[in-house]
C-alpha positions as a printed Julia matrix, in Angstrom:
338×3 Matrix{Float64}:
 64.81  -67.82   47.37
 66.08  -64.28   46.88
 67.35  -65.16   43.42
 64.01  -66.62   42.41
 62.19  -63.54   43.67
 64.54  -61.18   41.84
 64.19  -63.2    38.66
 60.43  -63.01   38.9
 60.61  -59.23   39.36
 62.93  -58.83   36.38
 60.67  -60.96   34.2
 57.57  -59.03   35.24
 59.3   -55.73   34.54
 60.32  -57.06   31.14
 56.7   -57.94   30.36
 55.59  -54.47   31.46
 58.24  -52.75   29.33
 57.29  -54.81   26.28
 53.6   -54.13   26.82
 54.25  -50.38   27.05
 56.24  -50.38   23.81
 53.55  -52.39   22.05
 50.82  -50.07   23.31
 52.62  -47.0    21.97
 53.12  -48.72   18.63
 49.44  -49.61   18.3
 48.33  -46.14   19.38
 50.62  -44.3    16.95
 49.33  -43.62   13.45
 52.14  -42.75   11.07
 52.46  -41.37    7.57
 49.46  -39.01    7.59
 49.8   -36.67    4.62
 48.69  -33.06    5.16
 48.47  -29.98    2.91
 46.84  -26.87    4.4
 46.71  -23.18    3.44
 45.9   -20.21    5.68
 46.7   -16.57    6.29
 49.97  -17.54    7.97
 52.26  -20.53    8.19
 51.43  -20.96   11.89
 47.71  -21.07   11.18
 48.26  -23.5     8.3
 50.31  -25.72   10.59
 47.6   -25.68   13.24
 45.03  -26.71   10.64
 47.34  -29.47    9.43
 47.81  -30.8    12.94
 44.04  -30.76   13.52
 43.31  -32.59   10.27
 46.02  -35.15   11.1
 44.42  -35.81   14.49
 41.03  -36.4    12.85
 42.38  -38.62   10.08
 44.57  -40.51   12.54
 41.7   -41.07   14.98
 39.59  -42.55   12.19
 42.42  -44.91   11.18
 43.1   -45.91   14.79
 39.46  -46.76   15.5
 39.39  -48.86   12.32
 42.65  -50.51   13.39
 41.4   -51.84   16.74
 37.7   -52.49   16.05
 35.63  -54.53   13.61
 33.41  -52.87   10.97
 30.2   -54.58   12.11
 30.73  -53.36   15.67
 31.28  -49.79   14.51
 28.16  -49.97   12.36
 26.08  -51.32   15.24
 27.01  -48.46   17.57
 25.11  -45.2    17.62
 26.88  -43.75   20.64
 30.21  -42.88   19.07
 30.61  -39.72   17.01
 34.05  -38.93   15.67
 34.34  -35.18   15.14
 37.23  -32.77   15.58
 36.51  -32.29   19.29
 36.63  -36.05   19.87
 39.82  -36.39   17.81
 41.47  -33.64   19.89
 40.44  -35.45   23.08
 41.86  -38.76   21.9
 45.16  -37.4    20.57
 48.14  -37.0    22.88
 50.83  -35.63   20.56
 51.7   -34.89   16.95
 55.13  -35.82   15.61
 56.54  -34.33   12.42
 58.01  -36.9    10.06
 58.47  -34.55    7.13
 57.42  -30.94    6.49
 57.61  -28.02    4.09
 56.26  -24.63    5.15
 56.09  -21.17    3.6
 53.8   -18.54    2.1
 50.81  -19.53    4.2
 51.06  -23.19    3.24
 52.03  -26.22    5.32
 52.7   -29.61    3.75
 54.1   -32.68    5.35
 53.78  -36.15    6.72
 52.78  -36.43   10.37
 52.41  -39.11   13.02
 49.8   -38.83   15.76
 50.17  -40.52   19.13
 46.86  -41.23   20.85
 46.04  -41.56   24.53
 45.16  -45.23   25.21
 43.09  -44.41   28.3
 40.92  -41.86   26.48
 40.44  -44.12   23.46
 39.46  -47.11   25.59
 37.08  -44.99   27.65
 35.39  -43.57   24.54
 34.93  -46.97   22.9
 33.69  -48.59   26.1
 31.18  -45.78   26.66
 29.86  -46.33   23.12
 29.69  -50.09   23.63
 32.16  -50.86   20.82
 34.29  -53.97   21.46
 37.96  -53.53   20.62
 41.37  -55.11   20.98
 44.54  -53.09   21.36
 46.77  -56.01   22.29
 49.14  -57.16   19.6
 49.2   -60.73   18.39
 52.21  -63.01   18.79
 55.25  -61.91   16.82
 55.59  -63.69   13.49
 58.3   -64.08   10.88
 56.66  -63.11    7.59
 58.04  -65.14    4.69
 57.09  -63.76    1.25
 56.89  -66.61   -1.27
 55.69  -66.85   -4.86
 55.44  -69.55   -7.48
 54.88  -67.07  -10.31
 58.43  -65.76  -10.74
 57.92  -62.6    -8.63
 59.72  -63.9    -5.54
 62.55  -61.36   -5.35
 60.37  -58.33   -6.15
 57.72  -59.58   -3.7
 60.29  -59.92   -0.92
 61.76  -56.47   -1.6
 58.29  -54.89   -1.45
 58.19  -55.62    2.29
 59.67  -53.4     5.0
 61.77  -55.08    7.66
 58.95  -54.88   10.21
 55.31  -53.86   10.55
 55.02  -50.73   12.67
 51.53  -50.01   13.91
 50.03  -53.35   12.97
 48.11  -55.47   15.46
 50.04  -58.48   14.21
 53.75  -57.58   14.49
 55.91  -59.21   11.84
 59.55  -59.18   10.86
 60.33  -59.99    7.23
 62.55  -62.91    6.34
 65.03  -62.29    3.53
 66.0   -65.95    3.26
 65.31  -68.0     0.13
 64.21  -71.58   -0.32
 60.7   -71.42    1.12
 57.38  -72.09   -0.59
 53.69  -71.91    0.17
 53.84  -75.51    1.43
 56.78  -75.07    3.84
 56.05  -76.71    7.19
 57.35  -76.1    10.71
 60.44  -78.23   10.15
 61.38  -75.99    7.22
 60.76  -72.64    8.97
 61.63  -73.27   12.61
 65.26  -72.12   12.33
 64.17  -68.88   10.66
 61.53  -68.31   13.35
 64.13  -68.9    16.07
 66.54  -66.39   14.53
 63.99  -63.62   15.08
 62.79  -64.83   18.5
 59.25  -65.19   17.14
 56.47  -67.67   17.91
 55.38  -68.59   14.38
 55.89  -68.04   10.68
 53.4   -66.51    8.27
 53.74  -67.59    4.66
 52.52  -64.86    2.27
 52.06  -66.72   -1.01
 51.76  -64.3    -3.95
 49.9   -65.31   -7.1
 48.62  -63.44  -10.17
 50.28  -60.58  -11.99
 50.34  -56.76  -12.06
 46.83  -55.41  -11.73
 45.47  -58.59  -10.13
 47.85  -59.8    -7.45
 46.43  -62.02   -4.73
 48.05  -63.27   -1.52
 47.13  -66.42    0.38
 48.27  -66.52    4.0
 49.24  -69.46    6.19
 50.22  -69.52    9.87
 52.89  -72.14   10.62
 53.54  -73.22   14.21
 54.98  -76.34   15.85
 51.42  -77.67   16.11
 50.73  -77.42   12.37
 49.68  -75.09    9.55
 46.5   -73.03    9.48
 45.24  -71.12    6.44
 44.48  -67.6     7.59
 42.78  -66.34    4.46
 43.46  -64.48    1.24
 43.48  -60.89    0.05
 41.26  -59.41   -2.6
 42.83  -58.49   -5.93
 45.59  -55.86   -5.61
 46.91  -53.64   -8.4
 50.52  -53.36   -7.24
 52.92  -55.21   -4.96
 52.71  -52.34   -2.45
 48.92  -52.68   -2.46
 49.36  -56.43   -1.93
 51.61  -55.76    1.09
 49.0   -53.46    2.65
 46.2   -55.91    1.91
 48.21  -58.72    3.52
 48.64  -56.67    6.7
 44.9   -55.96    6.74
 44.03  -59.66    6.48
 46.42  -60.52    9.32
 44.98  -57.79   11.53
 41.4   -58.78   10.69
 42.13  -62.42   11.55
 43.66  -61.36   14.87
 40.75  -59.08   15.76
 38.18  -61.77   15.05
 40.09  -64.16   17.29
 40.68  -61.74   20.17
 37.83  -59.2    20.32
 35.71  -60.19   23.31
 31.97  -59.47   23.22
 30.92  -61.95   25.88
 31.51  -60.43   29.3
 31.32  -63.85   30.95
 34.5   -65.58   32.07
 35.32  -69.23   32.69
 37.53  -69.89   35.71
 39.93  -72.79   35.34
 42.87  -74.44   37.05
 45.44  -76.05   34.75
 48.77  -77.85   34.83
 51.77  -76.48   32.94
 54.53  -78.91   32.02
 57.95  -77.7    30.94
 61.54  -78.9    30.53
 63.4   -75.78   31.66
 62.99  -72.43   33.39
 63.19  -70.69   30.01
 60.33  -72.82   28.7
 58.25  -72.08   31.8
 58.77  -68.36   31.29
 57.72  -68.69   27.64
 54.55  -70.6    28.55
 53.68  -68.19   31.34
 54.3   -65.2    29.07
 52.03  -66.63   26.38
 49.19  -66.98   28.87
 49.74  -63.54   30.36
 49.73  -61.87   26.93
 46.64  -63.56   25.56
 43.77  -61.04   25.24
 41.37  -63.83   26.22
 43.06  -64.51   29.57
 42.63  -62.51   32.77
 43.44  -62.94   36.48
 46.37  -65.22   35.74
 47.92  -66.68   38.91
 50.66  -69.19   39.62
 49.56  -71.43   42.47
 52.47  -73.9    42.68
 55.82  -74.35   40.94
 58.11  -77.4    40.71
 61.18  -78.21   38.62
 59.18  -79.64   35.71
 55.67  -78.32   36.17
 53.37  -75.74   37.69
 49.74  -75.31   38.61
 48.12  -72.1    37.36
 44.68  -70.57   37.56
 43.1   -68.04   35.23
 39.87  -66.88   33.66
 39.26  -66.87   29.94
 36.64  -65.26   27.72
 34.72  -67.0    24.97
 34.86  -70.71   24.33
 37.81  -72.98   24.84
 38.46  -73.34   21.1
 39.24  -69.65   20.73
 41.76  -69.91   23.54
 43.3   -73.05   22.01
 43.74  -71.25   18.68
 45.24  -68.15   20.27
 47.71  -70.11   22.39
 48.62  -72.4    19.5
 49.84  -69.36   17.55
 51.92  -68.51   20.62
 53.52  -71.95   20.69
 51.37  -73.46   23.48
 49.33  -76.66   23.25
 46.3   -77.41   25.43
 45.46  -81.06   26.01
 42.69  -82.54   28.13
 43.85  -85.28   30.48
 42.37  -86.98   33.55
 43.77  -84.2    35.75
 42.18  -81.5    33.56
 43.83  -79.1    31.13
 47.55  -79.6    30.58
 49.57  -76.89   28.82
 52.86  -77.74   27.1
 55.29  -76.17   24.66
 54.43  -76.99   21.06
 58.13  -76.75   20.21
 59.06  -79.42   22.75
 56.22  -81.61   21.56
 57.37  -81.38   17.92
 60.93  -82.3    18.91
 59.72  -85.43   20.7
 57.74  -86.65   17.68
């Protein structure tokens, strides 16, 4: 009994630590270029920091909200005073100073509490929870495969959809779960995202697919991009937009439900429980009973059931309706049994 309790505490602390790290990542805007002149270097630096806070605040708000929600709100005004209120710290990534001029690249860390309060007061829905980690697999049938892969960084700092880039070869835009599951497991992710590049310089286009044990879903496609770097950025934007549309909650109503969770091991139970706890659509999650191969849980979810099914599917969880109600199982275990 003591061991079970301690394990539960360790797991919960692990979730909290991960959530804190993710929150800082989302609320940090990096790579803000500044170039300010003033009567002194100190004054120029102060101006640079202020401009970075304003530019960073604008990018952060765009990162966690949808354009139509921003356009519909009249209660949010982003000026320098608001940017200063939202910002918590400025980090210097690169700088050159002298003769009354300050140039550099800065990162601004924002205060999550202040940002959430400001958006809520203005009635702007938002999501600052990151999506399930994905292995991004750059593929191309146009002969640009190596260059396309090398255009990607190893991971996606600051994105709502965290990805780690696969450097392995042999994949294509039609690769299924059987083909990608080993690669996904190597990075301890929940799914793969195939980024299929087409076109040529000046008119690149990327079509995106989410691959999980439960199947393949086409996420969408980018607009035309001039360079591979532009295509990378556009790909990240499409992934984030897809995640926001799936997880931003406008309906304040909640549906209360009791469900059965079936699993084959303690590790699988922890994975299933973690997926539920991390879903932005789920709240008030409680474990009511636990056995060696199953558990009964209760929680509330926002929106309709299909949104929750889609979100959990990308996290490796299947929802089935049986005579006893909803039954949640691991999509990985289900695919291995088929």
